[in-house]
C-alpha positions as CSV (number, residue, x, y, z in Angstrom):
1,M,120.8,-31.7,64.2
2,S,117.8,-34.2,64.9
3,S,115.2,-36.1,63.1
4,A,112.9,-35.8,65.7
5,P,110.1,-33.8,64.3
6,H,110.4,-29.4,65.0
7,M,108.4,-27.7,67.6
8,G,106.7,-24.7,66.4
9,G,107.6,-21.4,64.4
10,G,110.5,-23.7,62.5
11,K,112.8,-24.0,66.1
12,P,115.0,-27.4,66.4
13,P,114.2,-29.2,69.6
14,L,115.9,-27.9,72.9
15,P,119.4,-29.9,73.3
16,V,120.3,-32.2,75.7
17,V,121.7,-30.4,78.4
18,I,123.9,-31.5,81.5
19,L,125.0,-29.8,84.8
20,T,126.6,-32.1,86.7
21,G,129.6,-31.8,90.2
22,P,131.0,-33.4,92.9
23,T,128.0,-33.9,95.8
24,G,128.0,-30.3,98.1
25,S,128.9,-28.2,94.3
26,G,125.3,-26.3,94.0
27,K,123.8,-27.6,91.2
28,S,120.0,-27.7,92.0
29,D,120.5,-24.0,93.1
30,W,122.0,-22.6,89.3
31,A,119.7,-25.0,87.8
32,M,116.5,-23.5,89.9
33,R,118.0,-20.3,89.2
34,L,118.3,-21.3,85.1
35,A,113.9,-22.0,85.0
36,Q,114.0,-18.4,85.6
37,D,115.4,-17.2,82.2
38,V,114.4,-20.7,80.7
39,P,111.3,-22.7,79.9
40,L,113.1,-25.5,80.8
41,E,112.4,-28.8,83.4
42,I,114.5,-31.3,85.2
43,I,115.5,-34.9,85.1
44,S,116.6,-35.5,88.4
45,V,120.7,-37.5,87.5
46,D,120.9,-38.7,91.6
47,S,121.0,-43.1,92.4
48,A,119.1,-42.2,96.0
49,Q,116.3,-39.3,94.9
50,V,115.1,-41.7,93.1
51,Y,113.4,-43.6,96.2
52,R,110.5,-42.9,98.7
53,G,111.4,-40.6,101.6
54,L,115.3,-40.0,101.2
55,D,114.6,-36.6,101.3
56,I,117.3,-34.4,103.5
57,G,120.5,-37.1,103.3
58,T,119.9,-37.1,99.8
59,A,119.6,-33.4,99.5
60,K,116.1,-33.4,97.1
61,P,113.9,-30.9,96.3
62,T,111.2,-29.3,98.4
63,P,107.8,-30.0,97.5
64,E,107.3,-25.8,97.1
65,E,110.5,-26.0,94.6
66,R,108.7,-29.3,92.9
67,D,105.6,-26.8,92.7
68,R,108.3,-24.2,90.5
69,V,109.5,-26.3,88.5
70,P,109.0,-29.9,87.4
71,H,111.1,-32.2,88.7
72,H,111.5,-36.1,86.9
73,L,112.7,-39.2,88.1
74,I,112.5,-38.4,91.6
75,D,110.8,-40.6,94.7
76,I,109.7,-42.8,92.3
77,R,110.6,-46.4,94.5
78,D,110.1,-48.3,97.6
79,P,113.6,-48.5,99.1
80,S,112.7,-51.9,99.3
81,E,112.6,-51.9,95.1
82,S,117.0,-51.1,93.5
83,Y,116.8,-49.1,90.8
84,S,119.5,-49.1,87.5
85,A,121.2,-48.0,85.9
86,G,120.2,-49.5,82.3
87,Q,116.7,-48.6,83.7
88,F,117.7,-44.7,84.1
89,V,118.6,-44.8,80.9
90,T,115.3,-45.4,79.2
91,D,113.2,-43.6,81.9
92,A,115.5,-40.6,81.1
93,K,115.2,-41.0,77.5
94,R,111.6,-41.4,76.9
95,L,111.1,-38.1,79.2
96,I,113.6,-35.9,77.5
97,A,112.1,-36.3,74.6
98,E,108.1,-35.7,75.7
99,I,110.1,-32.6,77.6
100,R,110.9,-31.6,74.1
101,S,107.2,-32.2,72.6
102,R,106.1,-29.2,75.7
103,G,108.4,-27.3,74.0
104,R,111.1,-27.2,77.0
105,M,114.8,-27.5,77.5
106,P,115.1,-31.0,79.4
107,L,117.9,-30.4,81.4
108,L,119.9,-33.1,83.3
109,V,121.0,-32.8,86.4
110,G,123.0,-34.4,90.0
111,G,126.9,-36.5,90.4
112,T,125.7,-40.2,89.7
113,M,128.6,-41.1,87.0
114,L,126.9,-44.0,86.4
115,Y,123.9,-42.6,85.3
116,L,125.4,-40.3,82.9
117,R,127.9,-42.6,81.2
118,S,125.3,-44.9,80.9
119,L,123.3,-42.9,78.6
120,L,126.9,-41.2,77.0
121,R,128.6,-43.8,76.6
122,G,125.3,-46.1,76.1
123,I,125.9,-49.8,78.7
124,A,128.2,-52.0,77.6
125,D,127.5,-55.5,76.7
126,L,128.7,-58.0,79.5
127,P,129.3,-61.5,80.1
128,Q,126.5,-63.3,81.8
129,G,127.4,-64.3,86.1
130,S,128.7,-67.0,86.3
131,A,126.9,-67.7,90.7
132,E,130.0,-70.5,90.9
133,L,132.4,-68.2,90.4
134,R,130.6,-64.7,92.0
135,Q,130.5,-67.1,94.9
136,S,134.6,-67.8,94.9
137,I,134.8,-64.0,95.2
138,D,132.3,-63.1,98.1
139,D,134.4,-66.3,99.9
140,R,138.1,-64.4,99.3
141,G,135.6,-61.0,99.9
142,A,134.9,-62.4,104.1
143,R,138.3,-63.7,104.4
144,E,140.7,-60.8,103.7
145,G,138.1,-58.4,103.1
146,W,136.7,-55.8,100.6
147,P,139.8,-53.2,100.8
148,A,142.1,-56.7,99.0
149,L,139.5,-57.7,96.6
150,H,140.0,-54.1,96.0
151,A,143.4,-53.7,95.5
152,D,143.0,-56.7,92.9
153,L,140.9,-54.5,90.4
154,A,142.6,-51.8,91.2
155,R,146.5,-54.1,89.6
156,L,143.5,-55.3,87.0
157,D,141.6,-52.4,85.6
158,P,142.4,-49.1,87.0
159,E,140.8,-46.9,85.4
160,A,137.2,-49.4,86.8
161,A,138.4,-49.1,90.6
162,A,139.3,-45.4,90.5
163,R,135.2,-45.3,90.1
164,I,134.7,-48.1,92.7
165,H,134.9,-47.3,96.0
166,P,136.4,-49.9,98.8
167,N,134.0,-51.1,100.7
168,D,131.2,-51.3,97.4
169,P,130.8,-55.6,97.5
170,Q,128.5,-55.4,94.2
171,R,130.3,-53.4,91.7
172,I,133.3,-55.2,93.3
173,Q,132.2,-58.3,93.2
174,R,130.8,-58.3,89.3
175,A,133.3,-56.0,87.9
176,L,135.9,-59.0,88.8
177,E,133.4,-61.7,87.8
178,V,133.8,-59.4,84.5
179,I,137.6,-59.3,83.7
180,H,137.9,-63.1,84.5
181,I,134.7,-64.2,81.9
182,A,135.3,-61.8,79.4
183,Q,138.7,-61.9,80.2
184,R,139.3,-58.1,78.9
185,P,138.6,-55.7,81.9
186,L,135.1,-53.6,82.3
187,S,136.3,-50.5,81.7
188,E,138.0,-51.3,77.7
189,L,134.4,-53.2,77.3
190,Q,132.4,-49.8,78.4
191,R,134.4,-47.9,76.3
192,S,133.0,-50.1,73.4
193,T,129.8,-49.1,73.9
194,Q,128.2,-45.5,71.7
195,S,125.5,-42.9,73.3
196,A,121.7,-44.5,74.2
197,L,121.0,-40.7,73.1
198,D,119.4,-40.1,69.8
199,E,121.2,-37.8,68.9
200,P,124.7,-36.7,69.7
201,I,124.1,-32.7,71.0
202,S,124.5,-32.1,74.0
203,L,125.6,-29.5,76.1
204,R,127.6,-30.2,79.2
205,W,128.9,-28.7,82.5
206,A,130.2,-29.8,85.2
207,I,130.7,-27.3,88.9
208,A,133.2,-27.8,91.5
209,P,135.1,-24.6,93.1
210,A,138.9,-24.9,92.5
211,D,140.4,-24.8,96.3
212,R,139.0,-29.1,97.2
213,A,139.7,-27.5,100.6
214,H,136.2,-25.4,100.4
215,L,134.2,-28.7,99.3
216,H,135.4,-30.6,102.1
217,A,134.5,-28.0,104.2
218,R,130.8,-27.6,102.6
219,I,130.7,-31.4,102.1
220,E,130.3,-31.3,106.5
221,Y,128.7,-28.2,106.8
222,R,126.0,-29.2,105.0
223,F,125.9,-33.1,106.5
224,R,125.9,-31.3,110.1
225,S,123.2,-28.7,108.7
226,M,120.5,-32.2,107.1
227,M,121.4,-33.9,111.0
228,S,120.4,-30.4,111.7
229,Q,117.0,-30.6,110.2
230,G,116.7,-33.9,111.6
231,F,118.3,-37.2,109.5
232,L,118.8,-39.3,112.1
233,D,115.1,-38.9,112.3
234,E,114.0,-40.2,108.2
235,V,116.5,-43.0,108.8
236,T,115.3,-43.9,112.4
237,R,112.4,-43.9,110.8
238,L,114.2,-46.1,107.2
239,Y,115.3,-48.4,110.0
240,E,111.8,-48.8,112.4
241,R,110.5,-50.3,108.4
242,R,112.6,-53.8,109.7
243,D,111.7,-54.6,106.2
244,L,114.7,-52.8,105.1
245,T,118.7,-53.8,105.6
246,E,122.0,-52.5,105.2
247,D,122.3,-54.8,101.6
248,H,118.9,-52.0,99.9
249,P,120.8,-50.4,97.8
250,A,118.6,-47.7,99.7
251,I,120.1,-48.1,102.7
252,R,124.0,-48.3,100.9
253,A,123.4,-44.8,100.4
254,V,125.9,-42.0,101.6
255,G,125.0,-40.8,105.4
256,Y,122.5,-44.1,105.5
257,R,124.2,-46.3,105.6
258,Q,126.8,-44.4,108.3
259,L,123.0,-43.5,110.5
260,W,122.6,-47.2,110.1
261,A,124.7,-49.0,111.1
262,Y,124.4,-46.4,114.6
263,L,121.2,-47.3,114.4
264,S,121.9,-51.2,115.0
265,G,125.0,-50.1,117.3
266,Q,127.7,-51.1,115.7
267,I,129.1,-47.3,116.3
268,P,127.9,-44.3,118.8
269,L,126.7,-41.1,116.9
270,E,129.2,-38.8,116.4
271,E,131.5,-41.7,115.0
272,A,128.8,-42.0,112.0
273,V,128.3,-38.9,110.6
274,I,132.4,-38.5,111.2
275,R,132.7,-41.3,108.5
276,S,129.4,-40.2,106.6
277,I,132.0,-36.7,105.9
278,A,134.6,-38.6,104.7
279,A,132.7,-41.1,102.6
280,T,131.0,-38.2,101.4
281,R,134.4,-36.6,100.6
282,Q,135.5,-39.7,99.2
283,L,132.5,-39.8,96.9
284,A,133.2,-36.4,96.2
285,K,136.6,-37.6,95.0
286,R,135.3,-40.9,92.7
287,Q,132.8,-38.1,91.3
288,L,136.2,-35.9,90.0
289,T,138.2,-38.3,89.0
290,W,135.5,-39.5,86.6
291,L,134.2,-36.1,84.8
292,R,138.4,-35.7,83.9
293,S,138.2,-38.2,81.8
294,D,135.4,-36.6,79.7
295,K,136.1,-34.4,77.6
296,E,133.6,-31.8,76.6
297,I,132.9,-31.1,79.9
298,R,133.1,-27.5,81.0
299,W,134.0,-26.7,84.0
300,L,133.5,-23.8,86.2
301,D,134.1,-23.1,89.2
302,S,131.4,-22.6,91.3
303,Q,133.3,-19.9,93.7
304,A,133.6,-17.2,91.1
305,D,132.0,-14.5,91.6
306,D,130.2,-14.4,88.3
307,A,130.5,-18.4,87.4
308,Y,127.1,-18.3,87.6
309,K,126.6,-15.3,85.6
310,Q,128.5,-16.6,83.0
311,W,126.4,-20.2,82.8
312,N,124.0,-18.7,82.1
313,Y,125.1,-16.1,79.1
314,D,127.6,-18.4,77.4
315,L,124.6,-21.5,77.3
316,R,121.6,-19.1,76.1
317,R,123.8,-18.4,73.5
318,E,124.8,-21.4,72.6
319,L,121.0,-21.9,72.3
320,K,120.6,-19.4,70.2
321,E,123.5,-20.8,67.9
322,L,121.3,-23.2,67.6
323,G,118.1,-21.9,66.3
324,C,116.1,-22.6,69.8
C-alpha cells in the first residue's frame, strides 16, 4: 500500500480520508462525531478558515471543538497575507505524515475544491505569466465587465469556467492568460498532472442533501444565524483595521465581500445579506459541479436518517479490510 513505515503492531498507516461537499452540508459535524469512534486529526480544506479573525463567517470550529479534536490549517495566516493551493499541498502532505506517525487517521474536511484538486491531481505546470497580457485582460475587464470575460472563458474552456465565478477577476484573468500563452485550455493542462499524495490510497466521500431546495434553505438559515451571532461585528473589526481592502483574498471570501460593500457605503445591509446568501448558493453549485467530475467520490444524502450511521459503518469496515 505504501512505502511509509508501519506503526505499532505491524499495521499499515491509516489511509487519507476525505469528507467534502457543498458549503452548509454538515461536514464539520460529521467529522466531530467520527472522532468519538476513530483516532483522528482533522486537516481543514478551507481557504477562508486559514485566516485569523474570520471565525463566524467561515463556520470555524469553536475553541472547545479544537480542544477535543486536533485541527490543522486553521488560523495560520493574517488576513493581510495570502495562502495558495501550492502552500496547502505542501502543508497537507507534511501534516498527513505527522498525523500518521502519531497512529491517527488524517481526515481532510472542507469544500475548497481548488485545494482538493491540487492535492489529489497535482498542480499543473502552467506557463509563466505576462505582465503585458495581464494588463490587456484587466483593461478589457474594466471596459466590458468581468462577466463578459467569463463568457469568453466559457467558450474557450467550459470546464474551467464552470469552476470560476463570473465576478472573480483574478482567476478569470489567469485562466485566459494561460489559454493565450499555452494555446491549450487551463483544464486540459490541469488534467495532465499527477497526485501530490505519495500513495494512491484515499477514501473519498461527499455529503449533500438530495433535494437542492433543502440545501438552499439551509444556506439561508445558516447565514442569517451567523448575522445574529455577530458576523457584521466581525467584518467591522476587519474593516476598521485600514490595512485591508476588498482586494485581499481574505476579504473576497463569501459573506465578507458583501458585508464589506455595506460598510463602505455601496449597498444597504439587507441587500448585502441577500447577496451573501445568493453568492453562497452559487458557491455550493460550483462545488457540486466539481465533485461530480470526481468518479472516485462516493455520495451520501445528508437528509437521510441513517446517513451518518451508514458512513461511519462503511468507513470503519474499510479500515478493517485495509488492516488498519
